C-alpha positions as CSV (number, residue, x, y, z in Angstrom):
1,M,-24.0,-8.2,1.0
2,V,-21.8,-5.3,2.1
3,K,-19.6,-3.9,-0.7
4,I,-16.1,-2.5,-0.1
5,I,-14.5,0.3,-2.1
6,T,-11.0,1.8,-1.9
7,D,-8.6,3.8,-4.1
8,T,-5.2,3.3,-5.5
9,T,-3.3,4.8,-2.5
10,A,-3.9,1.4,-0.8
11,G,-1.6,-0.3,-3.3
12,L,-4.1,-3.2,-3.1
13,P,-2.8,-6.2,-5.2
14,S,-4.9,-6.7,-8.2
15,E,-5.6,-10.3,-7.4
16,V,-7.1,-9.3,-4.0
17,A,-9.2,-6.6,-5.7
18,E,-10.4,-9.2,-8.3
19,H,-11.1,-11.9,-5.7
20,Y,-13.3,-9.8,-3.5
21,E,-14.6,-7.6,-6.3
22,I,-13.4,-4.4,-4.8
23,P,-13.6,-1.3,-7.0
24,V,-10.4,0.6,-6.8
25,I,-10.9,4.3,-7.6
26,P,-7.9,5.9,-9.3
27,Q,-6.0,8.8,-8.0
28,V,-5.0,11.5,-10.6
29,I,-1.3,11.8,-11.4
30,I,-0.2,15.1,-13.1
31,F,2.9,15.7,-15.1
32,G,2.9,19.3,-16.2
33,S,-0.2,19.7,-18.3
34,D,-0.8,16.0,-18.7
35,S,-3.0,14.2,-16.2
36,Y,-3.6,10.4,-15.9
37,L,-5.8,8.1,-13.9
38,E,-3.5,5.9,-11.9
39,G,-3.7,2.3,-12.8
40,E,-5.9,3.0,-15.8
41,E,-4.0,5.5,-17.9
42,I,-0.6,5.1,-16.4
43,D,0.8,2.0,-14.8
44,H,3.5,1.7,-12.1
45,A,6.4,1.0,-14.4
46,T,5.6,3.8,-16.8
47,F,5.1,6.2,-13.9
48,M,8.5,5.4,-12.4
49,E,10.3,5.8,-15.7
50,R,8.7,9.2,-16.3
51,L,9.3,10.3,-12.7
52,Q,13.0,9.6,-12.9
53,A,13.3,11.2,-16.3
54,S,11.4,14.3,-15.4
55,S,13.0,17.6,-14.3
56,E,9.8,18.6,-12.5
57,L,8.1,16.7,-9.8
58,P,4.6,15.5,-10.6
59,K,1.6,16.4,-8.6
60,T,-1.4,14.4,-7.5
61,S,-5.1,15.1,-7.2
62,A,-7.9,13.1,-5.4
63,P,-10.3,11.3,-7.6
64,P,-13.2,13.6,-8.7
65,P,-16.6,12.8,-7.2
66,E,-17.8,11.7,-10.6
67,L,-15.7,8.5,-10.4
68,F,-17.3,7.6,-7.1
69,S,-20.8,8.4,-8.4
70,Q,-20.3,5.9,-11.3
71,T,-19.4,3.2,-8.9
72,F,-22.1,4.0,-6.4
73,E,-24.7,4.0,-9.2
74,R,-23.6,0.5,-10.2
75,L,-23.4,-1.0,-6.7
76,A,-26.1,0.7,-4.7
77,P,-29.1,-1.3,-6.1
78,E,-27.6,-4.7,-5.0
79,A,-25.6,-3.7,-1.9
80,E,-26.8,-4.0,1.7
81,A,-24.3,-1.1,2.4
82,I,-21.2,0.3,0.8
83,L,-18.1,1.0,2.9
84,C,-15.6,3.3,1.3
85,I,-12.2,3.1,3.0
86,H,-9.7,5.8,2.0
87,P,-6.5,7.5,3.1
88,S,-6.2,10.1,5.9
89,T,-7.8,13.4,5.1
90,E,-4.6,15.2,6.0
91,L,-2.9,13.5,3.1
92,S,-5.6,13.3,0.4
93,G,-8.9,14.8,-0.6
94,T,-10.3,11.3,-1.4
95,V,-12.6,11.1,1.6
96,R,-14.1,14.5,0.7
97,S,-14.7,13.4,-2.9
98,A,-16.4,10.2,-1.8
99,T,-18.5,12.1,0.7
100,V,-19.6,14.6,-1.9
101,A,-20.6,11.8,-4.3
102,A,-22.4,9.8,-1.6
103,A,-24.7,12.8,-0.9
104,D,-26.3,12.2,-4.3
105,F,-27.5,8.8,-3.2
106,P,-29.6,9.5,-0.1
107,D,-31.5,6.2,-0.3
108,A,-28.3,4.1,-0.2
109,D,-26.3,3.2,2.9
110,I,-22.9,4.6,1.9
111,R,-20.3,5.0,4.7
112,V,-17.0,6.8,4.0
113,I,-14.3,5.9,6.4
114,D,-11.1,7.9,7.0
115,S,-8.5,5.2,7.7
116,R,-6.0,7.7,9.0
117,V,-3.3,5.7,7.1
118,I,-2.2,5.0,3.6
119,G,-0.4,2.3,1.6
120,S,-0.3,-1.3,2.8
121,G,-1.8,-0.4,6.2
122,L,-4.9,0.8,4.2
123,A,-4.7,-2.3,2.0
124,T,-4.9,-4.5,5.1
125,L,-8.0,-2.7,6.4
126,V,-9.6,-3.0,3.0
127,T,-8.8,-6.7,2.7
128,L,-10.1,-7.5,6.2
129,A,-13.3,-5.6,5.5
130,A,-13.8,-7.6,2.3
131,E,-13.2,-10.9,4.1
132,W,-15.7,-10.0,6.8
133,A,-18.2,-8.9,4.2
134,Q,-17.8,-12.2,2.3
135,A,-18.3,-14.0,5.6
136,G,-21.7,-12.3,5.9
137,L,-21.0,-9.8,8.6
138,D,-23.2,-6.7,8.5
139,A,-22.0,-3.2,7.9
140,D,-22.3,-2.1,11.6
141,I,-20.0,-4.9,12.7
142,I,-17.5,-4.4,9.9
143,E,-17.3,-0.6,10.5
144,A,-16.9,-1.1,14.2
145,R,-14.0,-3.5,13.7
146,L,-12.4,-1.2,11.3
147,R,-12.6,1.8,13.6
148,A,-11.2,-0.3,16.4
149,L,-8.2,-1.3,14.2
150,I,-7.4,2.1,12.8
151,P,-5.7,3.6,15.9
152,C,-3.6,0.5,16.1
153,C,-1.9,0.9,12.7
154,R,1.8,1.8,12.7
155,I,3.7,2.8,9.5
156,Y,7.4,3.4,9.8
157,F,9.5,4.2,6.8
158,L,12.9,5.4,5.4
159,V,13.3,7.7,2.4
160,A,16.2,8.2,0.1
161,T,15.8,12.0,0.4
162,L,13.4,14.4,2.2
163,E,13.1,16.5,-0.9
164,Y,9.9,14.9,-2.2
165,L,8.1,15.1,1.2
166,A,9.2,18.8,1.6
167,R,8.2,19.9,-1.9
168,G,4.9,18.0,-1.7
169,G,3.9,19.6,1.6
170,R,3.4,16.2,3.3
171,I,6.3,16.4,5.8
172,G,4.5,17.5,9.0
173,G,6.6,17.6,12.1
174,A,9.6,16.2,10.2
175,A,10.0,19.6,8.4
176,A,12.7,20.6,10.9
177,L,15.0,18.0,9.3
178,V,15.0,19.6,5.9
179,G,18.2,21.5,5.2
180,S,20.0,20.0,8.1
181,V,23.8,19.9,7.7
182,L,23.9,16.6,9.6
183,Q,24.3,13.5,7.6
184,I,21.3,11.8,9.2
185,K,18.9,9.1,8.1
186,P,15.6,9.6,9.8
187,I,13.2,6.9,10.6
188,L,9.8,8.5,9.9
189,S,6.3,7.5,10.9
190,L,2.8,8.4,9.9
191,R,0.8,9.7,12.8
192,D,-2.6,11.2,12.5
193,G,-2.1,11.8,8.8
194,Q,1.2,13.6,9.3
195,V,4.8,12.6,8.7
196,E,6.8,12.7,11.9
197,Q,10.3,11.9,12.8
198,L,10.4,8.8,15.0
199,E,14.2,8.4,15.4
200,R,17.3,9.2,13.6
201,A,20.5,7.3,12.7
202,R,23.8,8.2,11.1
203,T,23.6,5.8,8.2
204,H,21.0,4.1,6.2
205,K,22.3,0.7,7.4
206,R,21.8,1.7,11.1
207,A,18.4,3.2,10.3
208,L,17.4,-0.1,8.7
209,V,18.6,-2.1,11.7
210,R,16.7,0.2,14.1
211,L,13.6,-0.1,11.9
212,K,13.6,-3.8,12.3
213,E,14.2,-3.5,16.0
214,L,11.1,-1.3,16.4
215,V,8.9,-3.7,14.5
216,L,10.1,-6.7,16.5
217,E,9.6,-4.7,19.8
218,E,6.1,-3.5,19.0
219,I,4.3,-6.1,16.9
220,P,2.1,-8.7,18.6
221,R,3.7,-12.1,18.8
222,D,0.5,-14.0,18.2
223,G,0.8,-13.5,14.4
224,G,-2.1,-11.0,14.4
225,G,0.0,-7.9,13.5
226,Y,-0.8,-8.1,9.7
227,L,2.7,-7.1,8.9
228,S,3.5,-5.9,5.4
229,V,6.5,-4.3,3.6
230,M,6.3,-1.6,1.0
231,H,9.0,-0.2,-1.4
232,A,9.5,2.0,-4.4
233,S,12.3,0.9,-6.7
234,A,14.0,-1.0,-3.9
235,P,12.9,-4.6,-4.4
236,D,16.1,-6.2,-3.0
237,Q,16.0,-4.2,0.2
238,A,12.3,-4.9,0.6
239,Q,12.9,-8.7,0.2
240,A,15.8,-8.6,2.6
241,L,13.8,-6.7,5.2
242,A,10.8,-9.0,4.8
243,D,13.1,-12.1,5.1
244,D,14.7,-10.7,8.3
245,L,11.3,-9.9,9.9
246,R,9.8,-13.2,8.8
247,S,12.7,-15.0,10.5
248,G,12.5,-12.9,13.6
249,L,8.8,-13.4,14.0
250,G,8.5,-17.0,12.8
251,L,6.1,-16.1,10.1
252,E,5.7,-18.1,6.9
253,T,5.3,-15.2,4.6
254,I,5.1,-11.4,4.7
255,S,3.4,-9.4,1.9
256,I,5.6,-7.1,-0.1
257,L,3.7,-4.3,-2.0
258,D,4.8,-1.6,-4.4
259,V,4.3,1.9,-3.1
260,P,1.7,3.3,-5.5
261,P,2.5,6.3,-7.7
262,A,0.3,8.7,-5.8
263,I,2.5,8.0,-2.7
264,V,5.9,7.8,-4.6
265,T,5.1,11.3,-5.9
266,H,5.4,12.6,-2.3
267,A,7.9,10.2,-0.7
268,G,10.2,9.6,-3.7
269,P,11.9,6.6,-5.2
270,G,13.8,4.4,-2.8
271,V,11.2,4.6,0.0
272,L,11.2,1.5,2.2
273,A,8.4,1.0,4.7
274,V,6.6,-1.4,7.1
275,A,3.0,-1.4,8.2
276,F,1.6,-3.4,11.1
277,F,-1.0,-3.3,13.8
278,V,-0.4,-3.3,17.5
279,D,-2.7,-4.6,20.2
280,S,-5.4,-2.1,21.2
């Protein structure tokens, strides 16, 4: 059977990881001289408390290759193939770490896939891959399906402040917005691993309305858009957004995921996001 691996930037719900037996490799969160393995040595609640109490922004580091090697050593003897699905190389060194570790297992079929996305878009790809593996599909088919879906992913989001993105160096083409005297609320997107300005609004309320309009305009109406909502310390806004989209699309449920610490470090508390897939 094909085995699927991801990392904590996916924000994969623990029940999904447990059900499909998906190893989730931890990102490294760094506060000053202290470093923690995300999800193992620091949980989401503790991270948020420390982030908001800290005068200095934390940093992140990709998992070292050794963490992948430990997992590969355990899975390789029983796996038909191992598919490692990770965030865009422009945002994280995780793909590189996995690739370095895979080189030590030349007899194993280990495939490292750059998803070009992060967060719940990545979680969707991982979950689909695990479903296909459980259904008995081979690695070639699963990989081909993933690579066909990757360019179709859309991630749109709002942030409380651009400070975190700017200081973390993850702001891409939206850098021109930093320091603007205009009281604007940009709608941002993740494109080719870079944060870009999609549109701008005068208020958060207007930006949120426009965000919903964009999703409703672009998402397939056949229920195959795999829509999800993400947030960091904005549960009420996330629930309201999910309810509005669910009603507008006639869906029974929409997944709401916490933005994982490694992403909050760069986007900041208050981020509200949607991820979905358009038709190819």
